[in-house]
N, C-alpha and C positions, 0 to 999 in steps of 0.2 A: 590126089587133088588137094590144094591148100584149103584150110578151113579157118575162118576168122570168127572169133568169139568176142562178144561185147559184154563186159560186166559193168552193171550200173550200181554204184553204192553211194548212199547219202553222205555228202561231205568229202567224197574221194574224186580225184581227177584221174581219168583213164588215159594211159599212153599205149597206143596199139603199135606193135612191131610185127611185121610179116615173117613167118617162120616156115620151115618144111613141114609137111603134114603126113597124112596117111597112116599114122599109128605105128609105122615101122621105125627102125633105128636108122637115122640118116647116115650115121657113120658106117652102117653095114650095107646100106643100099643107097648108093649115090643117085639112083634114078628117081627116088621118091623125094619130093620137096618136103622140107621140115614143116611141122605145125607152127602157127604163130605163137609168139611168147608175149603175154600181157603183163606190164608193170603198173602197179597201182601206187600213186603218191597222195597222202592225206592232205586236205586243204581245210582250214578253220577260219573263224571270224578273226579280225585283226584290228589293232588300234595303233595308228601311226602317230608319233610324237616328235615334233621339231620345234626350234626356236626361230621366229621370223621377226623382221622389223615392221615399222608402220606401213610399208608398201607391200608387205607380204613376202619380201625377199628373205631367203634362208640366211641366218646368221651363222656362218661357218665356225667362228671362234667360240661360239656358245657363251659369249660374255654379256652380262646384264649391264645396262647403261644408266647413268644418273641423269642424262640429258636427252636421250632418245627413247622412244617407245619400243618396248619389247613385248612379244606375245608368244604364248605357248599355242602352237597350231596342232590340233588333234583331228584325225580323220578316222571315223569308225565305219568298218565294213563287216558284212556278214560272211558266212562260209562260201557263198557263191560269188563273193567279190563285190556285191552291191552295197552302196553306201547305206548307212542306218540313220535315217532322219529322226531328229528329236530323241536321240538316245542320251541317257543320263551318264555323265562322266564326272568322277570325283577325283580331284587333284590334291595331293598332299606334298608338303615339303619336309625335309629331314632336318632343317635348321631354321633359325629365326632371323637370319641375316637377309632374307628376302620376304616379300609379301605378295599375295595374290589379290586380284580384284575380280569378284568379291573375295573377301578374306576366307569365306567358308570353302572356296574352291569346288563348288557343286553347281554344275550347269548342264544344259541340254545342248546337243549339237543342233545345227540349223537344218534347213530342208535338204541341203547338199551333203549332210553328214559331217560337216566341218564345225569345229568349235575353236574360237580364238579367245584366249583368256590372258588379260594383261598380267605381267609380272615385273616387279621392279625391286631394287635394293630396299631394304627396310629403312635405311637412312644413308646420309652421305658418308658416314664412317664405316658402313658395312663392308666387309672384305671376306675372302675365302671362297669356298665352294658350297653348292647346295644341290641336292638330288631331288628332282621332280619325279613323282610317281603318279601316273594317270591310270585309273581303273574304271572298267565298265562291264556290263553284262549284255550279251546278245543271245537271245533265245535260251537263257538260263546258263549260258557258258561264260565264265569269267575271263576277261582279257585284261592284261596290264602292260604297261610300257614305262620305262624309266629313262631319264635324261639327266646327265650331269651338267651343271652350269657353273660359271665362275664369276666372281664379283671382285672388282678393284675399288678401293676407297676413292671417293670423289675429292677433288680439291676445291674447297670453298674459298671464295674471295668476296669481300665487301667493298666494291670499288668506290661507292659514293654514299654519303649520308647527309641528311638535312634536318634542321630543327627550325621551324617557322611558326610565327614570326621570330626574328632573331632577338627581339627585345619586347618584354611584356611586363605588366604590373603583377605583383604577387597576388595570387588567387586566379589569375587568368590562365588559359591553357596554351600549350605549344604542341604543334603537330610534328611528329618525328617520323622519318622514312629512311630506309636503307635498301640499296640495290644489292641483290644477291646473285653471284655467279657460281656455277658448279662446272669445274673443268673448263673455265673460260666461257661458258655458255649460260645465258639467262636461266636461272633455276625454274624448274617447272612448278606449277601451282601445287601447294601443299607438300612440296618436296622436303622441306625442313622447317624447323621452328627457330625463331630468333628471340632471345630474351633481352628486355630493355630494363635499364636502371638509370636513375637520374639523381644527381646530388641535390636537387632543389624541388623535389616533389615526387609524386607517384605516377607511374606510367600504366595506362590501361589500354589494351590488356598487357600484363607483364610479360607474356609470351605470345608471339604472333606468328602464324603460319605465313609462308610466302604466298602472295596472291598470283593471279594470272599474268601480272606484269612483271613478275620476278622481284617484287618488293615486299618487305615486311613493314608494317606501319603501326603506330600507336599514338596516344594523346597523353601529354604530361600535364597534370594538374599541379600548378606550382604552389608550394607551401612556405617558401622562404625566399628572401631576396639576395642578390649578389651576382657574382660571376658563376655561371652554372654549366654543367655538362650533362650529356646523356650518352650512354654506351649501349652498343648492340653486340650480343655475343651469341655465336652459333654453337651447336652441339659439339663440334670439333674443336672448340676453344678459339675460333677466329673472332677477333674483336675489332670494333671500330667505334670511334666516338666523335662527337662534335659539340660545339659550345653555343650557349645563348646567354642572354642577360635578363635578370629579373629585377625590376626596380621596386622600391617600397611604395605601397599605395599611400595616399594621403590619410592623415589622422582625421577622422570625421566626427568623433564623439567621445564622451565620457558616459558610461552606463552605470546607474545605481544598481548595486548588487544586493545588499542586505544591510539591515540594522539588527544586531543581535545583542540583547533582546530588543524588541520594538517598544516595550514598555519598561521604564525604569522608575525608581522611586526617589522622592525628595531626599536631599542630603541629610544624613543622620537617621534615616528610617531603617526598618529592619529588612527592606527589600534591596535588590540589586540597584546600585546607584550609577553604573557605568554601562554604556552600550558601545559596541564596536561597529562602526559604519564603514562599509566597503564600497569602493567604486572600481570600475574597470575601464582602462583606456583602450579604444578599439580603432581599427582603420576602416577603410571603405568597404571591406569585405567581411567586417565583423570579427576579424582576428585580433588577438591581444597585441598590444604594443608595449615593448619594454623600454625603460630608461627615460620616460617622460615625467617632468616635474608637474605635480598637481598641488594647487593651493585650495584650502577650504575656508569657509566662513559660516557663521550661524545666522539663521533668520531672525532670532531674538536671543537675548541673554537674560530673560526674566529670572529673577532670584539668584543670578550668578551662574547660569548654565555656561559651561566652558569646555575646552578640549583637554581637560584634566591636567592643565599646566604643561602639556607636551607641545610638540611642533605642530604648526598649521600647514605644513607642506610635506610632501613625500614623493619619492621616485617610484614609478611603477615597476613591479618585478617582472619575471619572465612570463607570468600569466597575465600581465597588464594590470595587476591589482595594486591599489593603494588602500591603506587602512588607517582610520582615525578613531581615537577614543573620545566619547562625549560623556561628560560628567554632569549630573543634575545639580540644580541649585536648590533654593529653599521654597520655591513656588511650584505648584502644579502647572503644567504648560504643555503646549505642543511646539515642536521645534523642527526645522529642516536644516540639513547641512548642504551648503552650496559648494560644488567642486568646479574649479576652473583650471584649464590647461595653460600653463605659464607661457608656452611657445605660441599660443594663439588664444588670447582672452575671449574671443568670440565663441570658443567651444566650452560650454558649461552645462551643468545639470544640477538638479536638486534631488536630495534623498526623499523617500516617502516620509510622512510625518512620524516623528519619534515622540512618544507621549511620556510625560513626567507626572507621576502621581505622588501624593503625599505619602501614602503607604503606612502611616501609623494609625492604628485603631483609635478612634475617638469615643469617649464615653457616650456622647449624645447619639452616636451612630452605631451603637452596639445593641443588638436586640435578640430576643428568643421567640420562637413560636412552636406550636405542636400541631400535628395533624388531627389530634383529638385531645381535648383537655380532660375528658372523663372517659375511662375505659374500664372494661369488666375485669376487676382484680379482687374487689371485696375488701372490707375492713372489719373492725372489731365486732359489730352487731349484724353482719351479713355473711353470707357464704363467701369463702375465700377461694380464689382461683389463681393458680400460678401459670406463668408462661405467656400470657397475652402481653402485648406491648404497644407503645405509641412511639412515634418518631418526633424527636425534638431537634429543631434546626437553629443554629446560631448564625447570625448575619453580622458581618464586621466591615465597616467602611471607615475611611479617613474623614477628616473634618470637612472635606469638600464633597463627600458622598462617593468618592472613588473606592472600589474594592481594595481591601488590603492584599498584600502579596499572597499568592498561592503557597500552601504549606505552612501558613501561620497556624500555630496550634491553639485550640480552644480546650480548656480544661473544664470538666463538669464534676460537681459533687451533688449528692442527693440525700434527702432526709429518709427515704425509704426506697424499697425495690432495688433494682440493679441497673446501673448505666453500662451500656455495652456498645462499643463501636469496633467491630472486628476484634473483639477480645480486649479492647482498651476502654478506659473511661474518659477518652479525649477524642477529638477529631481534628483533621487538618483542612483549613480553608481551601476550596477550589472554586474559582469563579465567584468569590465573595461570600460563600456560605459553606457550611458542613453540617452533617446530621449524625445524631446518635440515637440509640434505642433506650427507652426506659421500660424495663421488664417488670411486670407485676409479680411480686414475691415478698417474703418477709425481708426487711422489717416493715410492718404497717403501723404508721404513727397512731397515737392514742389520744390526741387532743390535749389542749393546754388549759391550765387553771389561772394563767396570768391575766391581769386586768384587761388587757386589750387583745389577748390571744384567742384563737379560735378553738372552741371546745370539742369540735367534731373529729372523730377518728377517720383514718383513711385519706387524709389530705397531705400530699407529698410536695414539699418545696424542693425545686432543683435550682442550683446556682451554677452559672457559667462565667468564666473570666479568662482574660488573656492580656498580654503586654499591650500597653497603649498609653495615651496621653489624656490629661484633663482637658475638657473643652474650654476654650477661651474666646473672647470677643476681639477679633483682629481689627483694632481701630485704624491702623495705617495700611491695611490690605497687603502686607508683605508675606502673609501666610506663615508667620512664625511669631511666637510669643515674645513680646517686648515688655520690659518692666513697666508696671502701672496699668497694664491692660487687665480687664475683668476676666475672671476665670471661675470655674466651678470646682471647688476643692473636694478631694476625695480622701477618706480615711480607710481604715481596715475594712475589707469586704467580709460579710458574714452570711451564714445560712439561716434565714429567717423562718425557722421551723414553725413557730406559732402564728405567723402571719400578722404579727403586731406592728410591723414596720419599725421596730426598734430592737436593739440587741438585748436579749435576756440570757444572762449567763447561767441562770438556773430557774426552773419552774417545776411544778408538779403536774403530771398528766392526770386527767380526770378518771381514767378507767381503773388503773391499778394503784394510783396514789404514789407512785415512785417518782424519783427525781429525774428530770430531763434538763437539757440546757442547749444553748445555741453555740455554734463554733465559728470563730473568726479565722481569717487566713492572712498570712504575712504579705508585706509589700517590699519592693526593692529598698535598699538602704537609703534612708533619708526621706522617703515618700510618706511616712506616717509621722504624726506628732501628737501633741496633747491639747490642741485647740479645739474649740467647738466646730462642728461641721455645719455648713449652711443647709437650710431646709429648701423647700421648693422642688426643683427637678430631681435632686439627688436624695430625696427622702427615702429612707429604708435601704439605701445602698451602702452606708458606712456605719461602723460602730461609733456611737457618740463619743466626742472628745478625743478622736484619734487623727484629726486633720492637722496639717502643718502650716497653713496660711501661705504656702508657696506653690507657684505653678509647677507641676511635675510633668515633664515630658516622658518620664519612664515610671509608670505606675501600673496598676491593674484596672482595666475597665471591666465592668461586671454587670450582670442582669440576672434576675431570678424569675421563676415561673412556678405556679402551683398546678399540679396534676392530681386529679381525683382518682383514687382506687374505688370505683363505683361498685355497689352491690347490684345484683341482677333481679331484685324483687321490689315491687312497690311497698313501701312501709305503710302499714295501716294506721289510721288515726287512733290514738289511745293505746298504742302498743309500743311506744318508744321508751328507751331508757331515760331515766330522769336527767342524765347528764346532757341530753340533746335538747337545746332550747326549742320551744314550741314554734318559733318563727321559721324553723327549718323542717318541720314535720310535713308529711303529706296532709293536705287539707282541701276542703271545698271552700273556695274563696267567694263564689257567688253562684246562685242558682235561681232560675225562674223557668217558666214554660217557654221562654224564648232562647235561653242560652244557659250554659253551665261552664264556670271557670274553676279549674282545680290547680293546686300546686302538687307536683309529683316529686317524691324524694325516696331514697333508699332508707334503711333503718339506721344509718349513720347521720341522716340529715343532709346527705349529699345528693347531687343529681344522679339519675340513672345513667347507664352507658350511652355515649353519644350516638351510636348506631343502633340502639334499641328500637325495634319496630313499634309504632304506636297506632292504635285503632280505637274506634268508638262504636258502640251498639246501643240500640234503644229497645226497651221492653214495655210496651203499652200495658195498662192495667186491664184492658178488655181485649178480647180476641179480635174485635173489629177496629182496634186502635190503629192510627196511622202515624204515630209519632216517628219522626226521622231526624237524624243528626248529621251534621257536616263538620269535619275536623280538618283544620289546616295543618299540613306537615305530617309526614309519615314516620319521622324519626324524632328522637328526643333532641338531638343537636349537641354541639360542642360548647360546654360551659363548665364553670366551677360551682354554680349554685343550683338549687332545685329549680325546676322549670315550670312555667305556667302554660296551661293549655285550655283553650275555649272551644266548646262544641256549640255550634249554632243549631237551634232546634226549629222544627217545623211541624205544625199540627200536633203539638204535645199538650198534655194536660196534667193537672195536679195528680200525683200518684204514679205517673209514668216513671220508669227507671232508665237512667243513662249509665252505661258502663264503659270506663276507660280501661283499655288493656294494653300492657307492655309485654313484648316478647324478647327475651335475651337468650341467645344460644339455644333456641328451641323451647325454652321454658316460659310460660305465660303467667302473669299475675295481673290482678285487676283491682279497680276502685269503682264501687257502685254508688250512684247518687240518685236518691228518690226526689222527684221534683216537688217542691212545696206548693 
């Protein structure tokens, strides 16, 4: 009897074949049918990979197209033959001449187990073969499939190109477009890039992808005029060009650019006497215009302002610029330069104001000041302190009150201490002034025995001078000296150490009895003479008998200043050295039950330091006393002479005491007054 056996194995397909049975040998017993023979064929998951066109039709030649859509069609099934929905498939290429969409090549199958993935040549020049490999996993089992494809380079043509409008003014834009065919068919969107260049401007974008209409487009921003062209070039070197015209825009203006410097100085002064004035010829879009003739004129010619004897017209350069030199005259003034276009006189403009200053320091306009006239440094009869300082500032202007040129040097000399301006005994004018420090140190002056000299030690004269001119009365208002006009003659400058306001070549100081003397300083050749010097405004400025009776535009203007090296302690009445006159001692000037006035001085008979703190206290004679004092001013103040201070009293009586206290660098000293 025949026996059929069924074997069921996972992943295997069973093929049943009827055979003779019975356990006997069929060859030996023909009456017994043979047993069935079972053949088992293994069946696994699979991934089918084909190339199809946009309609899903199989592409039998396996060629990728530059003009028609191509898709990789993948079907994923499991071991039972059922489709695998939403299975992940990873596709890779072995060459760069083709590209996938998406480029990562990683997607899921759809609900029917099918995945369509676009594939195309990388660009129109791509050629050769590419192997596609698709890989997936089904129930942990990896399945792969490969497919070889071929690519032929596309033939690109640019059948038509336009640049519109065909004529524009410089600065306006032109739209450029080129039609692109690949293998005679309109190029697909983003199929290739077209590069644009133009002879008359820049194209944006410089490289343009083909759009959905098979065209690449750009915009030309014109930057020059004339007969112009624009070219389109593809990756394969295919080129097409077209022409357009750019006309020059009208000239619309002349623009003032600069006047360098904007302040110049009177002819013959130490400052810069010439300014370069620049204009720019521009068209309607603000671009420079070359080759235009521009003529200039001056708004005034006061004192002889001129164009430095040079031309009054110029041709604009490639940057549209014209430059003219303006030279100052003899008067301070403001002036404008007017520029006019020769080809159209209606086009004109003015420069900003150019200022002309005299620039020569004048004696009447030269001055000195100090932030403190008295500072804690000490003299012969007081404690001496080194290192404290005051600032001394020089101010220099011309005869019209205009500041002299920056970097004009001011020289300082001193009777005592040290002048220091960044390691120099001079400073340079900036904005009309400059400053040096006077440092308290030896030498400390010792006082003068001369008839009109000051006998007090610790008084320091500082002299400053610079190049300048003697002041004159400008009778005809031309701002220059003319013969016969009145002037203030200057002789040799000197350092008036003893404050006598006259030059003393030699004198004896009162402290040590040794010889001292004053120093004079030279003038430019011819500026000094042997005539008497006028009194009045210039008293104390010149050595007597050294003026020349001639107006000098090149001399030394000068000014001096007395600075006090103050002691830090109130000098007590009756305790002064005999060389100090009583009129300079500390003293009670007036006292009553209503007020007390005192003069405060150091032991040299000089004022206490300017920033010394000042206070007043009262001490009634009885415990029940109510005497009170009010004092105006909490500091000594800036001065070169001993200071007066008044305390106003209230409810005070005879015998009450009022005490004035001064504090310098933390050390206090006092003067006590008992009310009469």
